[in-house]
C-alpha positions in Angstrom: 0.0 0.0 0.0 2.9 2.3 0.5 3.3 2.7 -3.2 -0.1 4.4 -3.4 0.9 6.9 -0.8 3.1 9.5 -2.4 5.4 11.6 -0.3 4.0 14.4 1.8 5.2 17.5 -0.1 3.6 20.6 1.1 4.0 24.3 0.7 7.3 25.5 2.1 5.7 27.8 4.7 7.6 28.6 7.8 6.3 29.4 11.3 6.4 33.1 10.3 3.5 32.3 7.9 1.0 30.6 10.3 -2.0 30.6 8.0 0.0 29.1 5.2 1.1 26.4 7.6 -2.5 25.7 8.6 -3.5 25.5 4.9 -0.6 23.2 4.2 -1.8 21.0 7.1 -5.2 20.8 5.4 -3.5 19.5 2.3 -1.8 16.8 4.3 -5.0 16.0 6.1 -6.7 15.5 2.7 -3.8 13.3 1.4 -4.0 11.2 4.5 -7.8 10.8 4.2 -7.3 9.8 0.6 -4.8 7.2 1.8 -7.3 6.0 4.3 -10.0 5.6 1.7 -7.6 3.6 -0.6 -6.6 1.5 2.4 -10.2 0.5 3.0 -10.5 -0.6 -0.6 -7.2 -2.4 -0.5 -8.1 -4.3 2.7 -11.4 -5.5 1.0 -9.3 -7.2 -1.7 -6.1 -8.1 0.0 -6.8 -8.3 3.7 -4.3 -7.2 6.4 -1.2 -7.7 4.2 2.1 -5.9 4.6 1.1 -2.9 2.4 -2.1 -2.5 4.4 -0.2 -2.6 7.6 2.2 0.1 6.4 -0.6 2.4 5.2 -2.4 1.9 8.6 0.9 3.0 10.3 1.1 6.1 8.1 -2.4 7.1 8.9 -1.9 6.5 12.6 1.3 8.5 12.6 -0.3 11.5 10.9 -3.5 11.7 13.0 -1.7 10.9 16.2 1.0 13.5 15.9 0.3 16.3 13.5 -3.5 16.6 13.5 -3.8 17.2 17.3 -1.3 20.0 17.0 -3.3 21.5 14.1 -6.5 21.5 16.2 -4.7 23.1 19.1 -3.3 25.8 16.8 -6.9 26.6 15.8 -8.3 26.5 19.3 -5.6 28.7 20.8 -5.5 31.3 18.1 -8.4 31.3 15.7 -11.3 30.4 17.9 -10.7 33.2 20.4 -10.6 35.8 17.5 -14.0 34.5 16.2 -15.5 34.4 19.7 -14.4 37.9 20.5 -16.0 39.3 17.4 -19.3 41.1 17.7 -20.6 39.0 14.8 -23.1 36.3 15.8 -22.3 34.3 12.7 -18.6 34.2 13.6 -19.3 33.3 17.2 -21.5 30.5 15.9 -18.7 29.4 13.6 -16.3 29.2 16.5 -18.8 27.1 18.5 -19.3 24.8 15.5 -15.5 24.5 14.9 -15.0 23.4 18.5 -17.9 20.9 18.4 -16.5 19.4 15.2 -13.1 19.1 16.7 -14.6 17.0 19.5 -16.6 14.9 17.0 -13.4 14.3 14.9 -11.4 13.4 18.1 -14.1 10.8 19.1 -14.3 9.4 15.6 -10.5 9.1 15.6 -10.5 7.2 18.9 -12.8 4.6 17.4 -11.0 4.5 14.0 -7.6 4.4 15.7 -8.5 1.0 17.3 -9.4 -0.5 14.0 -6.2 0.9 12.4 -4.1 -0.5 15.3 -5.7 -3.9 14.8 -4.9 -3.7 11.1 -1.3 -2.5 11.7 -0.9 -5.7 13.8 -1.8 -7.8 10.8 -5.4 -8.6 11.9 -8.6 -7.7 10.1 -10.7 -5.0 11.7 -14.4 -5.5 10.9 -15.3 -1.9 11.7 -12.6 -0.3 9.6 -14.8 0.6 6.6 -17.6 2.2 8.6 -15.3 4.1 11.0 -13.1 5.3 8.1 -16.2 6.5 6.2 -17.4 8.5 9.3 -14.0 10.0 9.9 -13.6 11.1 6.3 -17.1 12.5 6.2 -16.6 14.6 9.3 -13.6 16.4 7.7 -15.2 17.7 4.5 -17.5 20.3 5.9 -15.1 21.1 8.7 -12.3 22.0 6.3 -14.7 24.1 4.2 -15.6 26.0 7.4 -12.0 26.6 8.3 -10.7 27.5 4.8 -13.8 29.5 3.8 -14.5 31.4 7.0 -12.3 30.8 10.0 -8.9 31.3 8.4 -9.6 34.4 6.3 -11.6 36.0 9.0 -9.1 35.4 11.8 -6.3 36.6 9.5 -8.2 39.8 8.8 -9.0 40.4 12.5 -5.6 39.5 14.0 -3.1 42.2 14.9 0.5 41.8 13.9 1.2 41.1 17.6 -1.3 38.3 17.6 0.1 36.8 14.4 3.6 36.9 15.9 2.4 35.2 19.1 0.6 32.6 17.0 3.8 31.9 15.1 5.9 31.7 18.2 3.4 29.4 19.9 3.2 27.1 16.9 6.9 26.8 16.7 7.5 26.4 20.4 4.9 23.6 20.8 6.7 21.7 18.0 10.1 22.2 19.5 11.4 24.6 16.9 13.8 27.2 18.2 13.6 30.5 16.3 16.7 31.4 14.4 18.3 34.8 15.2 
């Protein structure tokens, strides 16, 4: 299965471009969701073979490590900006964004068990249904973020807030700013 999972190239945005980094993460999320969809099809025809185990490991790694950091970036820096606006639609978007994060996290907990089983070389009978749910939750969520949350927060944030966001994103990932 690894052969159907191209490398993870993404825009060369640095921490000084936090919104470009968030957008790059969405591209990686989509590629990993695409891999998950291909994995489900592969397992139906080939079972829990070595390529399926490798793909399961790739999906696990991404959604265990990078995705939680991405949600935290949004919750620490975008949601407060939307909540602080005087616009009821933006406040509702912040509430929805947070609720969707919790739904995605719960769906991941369930899907993760199936992927761990598959990674161990065993069939996971719930894989297809859990993968379908997990993938479906991301579509409208990414549209909300890309279409409303990111551009609105970018517009409302001060240069100081952007700098703090950049510094926080880098620090939580263990990146030391170069001087």
